[in-house]
C-alpha positions in Angstrom: 175.1 28.2 99.5 177.3 31.0 100.8 176.9 35.0 100.0 179.0 36.1 96.9 179.9 39.7 98.7 181.2 38.8 102.4 181.2 34.7 102.0 178.5 34.4 105.3 175.5 31.4 104.9 172.7 32.6 103.1 169.0 32.1 105.2 165.9 31.6 103.3 163.7 34.8 103.8 160.0 35.4 102.8 158.8 37.9 100.1 155.3 37.6 100.3 155.0 33.8 99.7 158.1 33.7 97.5 161.4 31.9 99.0 164.6 33.7 98.5 168.3 33.7 99.9 169.3 36.7 102.1 172.7 37.3 104.0 172.4 37.9 107.2 175.4 39.7 107.2 175.5 42.3 104.4 171.5 42.0 103.5 172.1 40.7 99.8 169.9 39.0 98.6 170.1 35.5 96.0 167.0 35.0 93.7 166.8 31.9 91.7 165.1 31.8 88.4 162.1 34.0 87.9 162.0 34.6 92.1 162.3 38.7 91.5 159.2 38.6 89.4 157.3 36.7 91.8 158.9 38.5 95.1 158.1 42.1 92.8 154.0 41.3 91.8 154.0 39.8 96.3 154.9 43.4 97.1 153.5 45.9 94.1 150.2 43.4 92.9 149.8 46.9 90.7 153.4 46.4 89.0 152.6 42.4 87.8 152.2 42.6 84.6 155.6 45.1 84.3 158.5 42.5 83.4 161.9 43.2 85.0 163.7 42.9 81.7 167.5 42.9 82.3 168.8 43.1 78.5 165.8 44.8 76.8 167.1 48.2 76.9 170.6 47.8 76.5 171.3 51.7 76.5 170.1 52.1 79.7 172.8 49.8 81.5 176.7 49.2 81.3 178.2 45.9 81.9 180.6 46.5 84.6 183.8 44.2 85.9 182.9 43.5 89.8 184.1 39.9 90.2 181.5 38.2 92.2 180.9 34.3 91.7 177.4 32.8 91.4 176.4 31.2 94.6 175.0 28.1 92.8 177.4 27.9 89.6 180.6 29.9 91.2 181.2 31.3 87.8 181.5 34.9 87.7 178.6 37.2 87.2 177.7 40.1 84.6 177.2 43.1 87.0 174.5 45.7 85.2 174.3 49.1 86.3 171.3 51.3 85.2 171.7 54.3 84.3 168.7 56.3 85.7 168.3 54.3 88.5 170.3 53.1 91.6 169.9 49.5 90.6 172.9 47.1 90.4 172.1 43.6 89.1 174.6 40.6 89.3 173.1 38.1 87.0 174.6 34.7 86.3 174.7 33.4 82.9 174.4 30.1 83.7 171.5 29.8 86.4 169.7 32.8 85.6 170.0 33.6 89.3 170.2 37.4 90.7 172.2 39.2 93.6 171.1 42.4 94.5 172.8 44.0 97.3 170.1 45.8 98.8 168.2 47.1 95.6 164.9 45.1 95.2 163.3 48.4 97.0 165.2 50.3 94.1 163.7 48.3 91.1 159.9 48.1 93.2 160.9 52.5 92.9 161.9 52.4 89.8 158.6 50.4 88.0 156.5 52.4 90.4 158.0 55.7 88.5 158.0 54.1 85.0 154.3 53.3 85.7 153.5 56.8 86.9 154.9 58.1 83.8 153.0 56.0 81.1 150.3 57.6 78.9 146.9 56.7 78.5 147.8 55.7 74.5 150.8 53.8 76.2 148.6 52.1 78.8 146.3 51.1 75.5 149.4 49.7 73.6 150.1 47.6 76.7 146.5 46.6 77.3 146.5 45.0 74.0 150.1 43.4 74.3 149.0 41.7 77.8 145.5 40.8 75.9 147.9 38.6 73.6 149.8 37.3 76.1 146.5 35.7 77.9 146.5 33.3 74.9 150.7 33.1 74.0 152.0 34.2 77.2 154.6 32.9 79.6 152.4 33.1 82.5 149.8 30.8 83.2 146.0 32.1 81.6 145.1 33.3 85.4 148.1 35.1 85.8 147.8 36.3 82.3 144.7 37.6 82.9 145.0 39.5 86.2 147.6 41.4 84.1 145.3 42.2 81.7 143.2 43.2 84.1 145.5 45.3 86.1 146.9 47.2 82.6 142.8 47.9 82.1 142.2 49.4 85.3 145.7 51.6 85.0 144.3 52.8 81.5 141.0 54.4 83.5 142.8 55.8 86.2 145.3 57.4 83.5 142.4 58.6 81.3 140.5 60.2 84.2 143.7 61.9 85.0 144.7 63.3 81.6 140.6 63.9 80.5 139.2 64.8 84.0 136.3 66.2 82.3 135.6 62.9 81.4 135.7 61.3 84.7 133.1 64.4 85.5 130.6 63.2 82.5 130.5 59.8 83.3 129.6 60.9 86.9 127.0 63.1 85.5 125.3 60.3 83.3 125.8 57.6 86.0 123.9 59.8 88.2 121.4 60.9 86.1 122.1 64.5 85.8 121.7 66.2 82.3 124.9 67.2 80.6 125.0 70.8 80.4 
């Protein structure tokens, strides 16, 4: 398979346990269907429950004409530029593969930033959504259960950040110290 950017030969590269194809020349990476999600989960497990939903927020990206052909299907890909991040994704509508010109780290950083900005109430909503996905989600039961536990743990952290006195109260209770 050849690089859609510079036509160099793509070589297999491991991101954790996920095999992706990387160009040795321009360092772009090709992700087959679902490999981007799996690679993201390998690099940053706390982001496992957060999906890379390319089309979810139409107001956050624009489609740009940069004719790159899919290295698998050899048809033109859609190029999506996201406004508030340094992320541009080339997406093949036929095979659903994704070409990144070095934006993998930017995607991880953008999701991490989103994770840090979530409020406790957003984590409560996310935990309810993840609980529902345990039974109906696209991933397996074990994976959805891990995602649910991650959201609950992050909710706990967020509660303690937003309500420091709650942490102090729980610590006193745990140690058997009378509350004042």
